[in-house]
C-alpha positions in Angstrom: -15.9 17.9 -3.0 -18.6 19.9 -4.8 -20.0 20.0 -8.3 -18.0 23.1 -9.2 -14.9 21.0 -9.4 -13.9 19.7 -12.8 -15.3 16.3 -13.6 -11.9 14.8 -14.1 -10.9 15.7 -10.5 -14.1 14.0 -9.2 -13.4 11.0 -11.4 -9.9 10.8 -10.1 -11.2 10.6 -6.6 -13.7 7.9 -7.7 -10.8 6.0 -9.3 -8.8 6.3 -6.0 -11.7 5.0 -4.0 -12.2 2.1 -6.4 -8.6 1.2 -6.0 -8.9 1.4 -2.2 -12.0 -0.9 -2.5 -9.9 -3.5 -4.5 -7.2 -3.4 -1.8 -9.8 -3.8 1.0 -11.4 -6.8 -0.8 -8.0 -8.5 -1.3 -7.1 -8.0 2.4 -10.6 -9.0 3.6 -10.9 -5.6 5.3 -14.7 -5.4 5.2 -15.1 -2.4 7.4 -12.7 -0.5 5.2 -14.6 -1.6 2.1 -17.8 -0.4 3.6 -16.2 3.0 4.3 -15.0 3.3 0.7 -18.4 2.4 -0.6 -20.0 4.9 1.7 -17.6 7.6 0.4 -18.5 6.7 -3.2 -22.2 6.9 -2.3 -21.5 10.4 -1.0 -19.5 11.3 -4.1 -22.1 10.1 -6.5 -24.5 13.1 -6.4 -21.5 15.5 -6.6 -20.4 13.6 -9.8 -23.9 13.8 -11.2 -24.2 17.5 -10.7 -20.7 18.1 -12.1 -21.7 16.0 -15.2 -24.7 18.3 -15.7 -22.5 21.3 -15.7 -20.1 19.6 -18.0 -22.8 18.7 -20.5 -23.9 22.4 -20.6 -20.4 23.4 -21.5 -19.5 20.8 -24.2 -21.3 19.3 -27.1 -21.5 15.6 -27.6 -18.9 15.5 -30.4 -16.2 17.4 -28.5 -12.9 15.7 -27.6 -13.6 16.4 -23.9 -16.8 14.3 -24.1 -14.9 11.4 -25.8 -12.1 11.6 -23.2 -14.7 11.5 -20.4 -16.4 8.5 -22.0 -13.1 6.7 -22.1 -12.5 7.4 -18.5 -16.0 6.1 -17.6 -15.2 2.9 -19.5 -12.0 2.4 -17.5 -13.9 3.0 -14.3 -16.6 0.5 -15.2 -13.9 -2.0 -16.0 -12.3 -1.4 -12.6 -15.7 -1.8 -10.9 -16.3 -5.1 -12.7 -12.9 -6.3 -11.6 -13.8 -5.4 -8.0 -17.1 -7.3 -8.4 -15.3 -10.4 -9.7 -12.8 -10.2 -6.9 -15.6 -9.9 -4.3 -17.3 -12.9 -5.8 -14.1 -15.0 -5.6 -13.5 -13.8 -2.0 -17.1 -14.7 -1.0 -16.7 -18.2 -2.6 -13.4 -18.8 -0.7 -14.9 -17.7 2.6 -18.0 -19.9 2.0 -15.7 -22.9 1.3 -13.7 -22.1 4.5 -17.0 -21.9 6.4 -18.2 -25.2 5.0 -14.9 -26.8 5.9 -15.1 -25.5 9.5 -18.6 -26.8 9.8 -17.6 -30.2 8.6 -14.7 -30.3 11.1 -17.0 -29.3 13.9 -19.4 -32.1 13.0 -16.5 -34.6 12.8 -15.2 -33.5 16.2 -18.7 -34.0 17.7 -18.8 -37.5 16.3 -15.3 -38.4 17.7 -16.2 -36.9 21.0 -19.4 -38.9 21.1 -17.6 -42.1 20.2 -15.0 -41.8 22.9 -16.8 -40.1 25.7 -17.6 -42.2 28.7 -21.3 -42.9 29.1 -22.8 -42.9 32.6 -23.3 -46.4 34.0 -26.8 -47.2 34.9 -27.5 -47.6 38.7 -28.5 -51.3 38.2 -26.0 -52.8 35.9 -25.9 -56.3 37.5 -28.1 -58.7 39.4 -26.9 -60.6 42.5 
């Protein structure tokens, strides 16, 4: 994509990537999430340049500007949803990690309790 494309086309791609991010977060597909975030990082300067061209063409009170602001608000809301989803996934993964660590500790204690200890060489006198 380049800055000569209409802003709405670039925003549509951003919205698609944001949806793909949400799906990746829900599935725990962290490599896929990283790819989508990298794609958005690449798209950001293109969007910024397209916005500059857009501002030159339209005045602040035009319906196009209002429509664009509404789309930005929707995208910000989607980004916030993804952020909350990521926080909840992180919390669930942390709880799972803590549970596994506690299980490991319990297994070590059980193993220590029931394992045979080596007998000392001199365990009785005659």
